[in-house]
Phi, psi and omega in degrees: 000126182284174185297320181297319179293319178298321179295319178298318179296315180298320179296316180299320179294318182295314182290332182281349180289154177293332176240077192298339183244022186292340180278351181270169182305133181286133184299334178295336177291345184244010180287329182287119183291350179275353182286156180298148177287159175300161182305143182300327180299323179295317181293331185284340182294129181299127184292324179299318178295321178297316180299315181294321178294316179296321179297333178275001177105008180281103183289332178294320177295320180292326177296322177296320177296320178298313179299323184287322190251338187296325181300314182289320177299316182296321179300320177294315182293324177303315180287318179299325182269014176068032178075013180269107190299315184299318180291320178295319178298315180299317180295320179296314180299318180296318181297315183284334173292316176298320180296318179301319181287325186267351186302324178302337179264003181290127187247011177060029176284343171222172177290154179299322179301314179298317180298314180294322178297319179298316179298318180295315179298317178302315181296318180294318182290326175297320178295318180294318178296324177297320177294321180298317179296323180293338179262009177061036176257151178281342181213183178274357194302322189242013179277114183274139182281356180068042182290125180289154176291139181230149180291145179257132181248158179279168175091179183297319180297321179294322179298317179295318178295322177300318180297314180295321180294316179296319179299321182293337182275352181291151173303142188306318182292316178297318178297317181298316180297315181297315180298312183292322183278306189277332183258315183269346176079022178287154174273158183298325180292330176290316179296317181301317178294321182290322183263003177058054179220169175285155178301319178299324178292323177298316179296320180294320179294324178294316178300316179298315183297317180296319179295316178296321180295317177299319180294318180298314182294325176297322180292336184270352181274000000 
């Protein structure tokens, strides 16, 4: 078997796995902003060239795109999923699998980062809606993520953990609106379209989420 054939077989096996990118660096390893940045050579590679190479089936180019974008996408999914790692991982894998399949049709009408974020958010929200349906609720409003109790520590690191912990306890729809609006910078009409709600409902959910978050943080002081 020649090198090209071996590469095709390896690619088919990689894409066919339930976790197609599981052999690559795990995004949780890159969530800590104090960790070293990826190699400068990786950052210097032109993204347009990488996208075109990956769209043509170059898995090495796609791995560079994954390394470049997966940490930030995962951070968003982590918050949307209430800090539940397994669900965030599943959403990330689904998003990058969809991206791998759809990349040949990518037309650069938006940045690749924005496109990947949309795929990730869609995957996370589909998972949340699935959980809501499984609990026989009409919406995400009251589906609790079952966040375990965690010890609270002093200092700046503890404050940050308190914030993440409090965010995780919010009802999923309110949490999603807050994450998308206050952290990701989405507009209410974008959130409303993504969450299948009225713009007024998005604004109301944001107000609710902020109030609940302040109350949660107050309880932790």
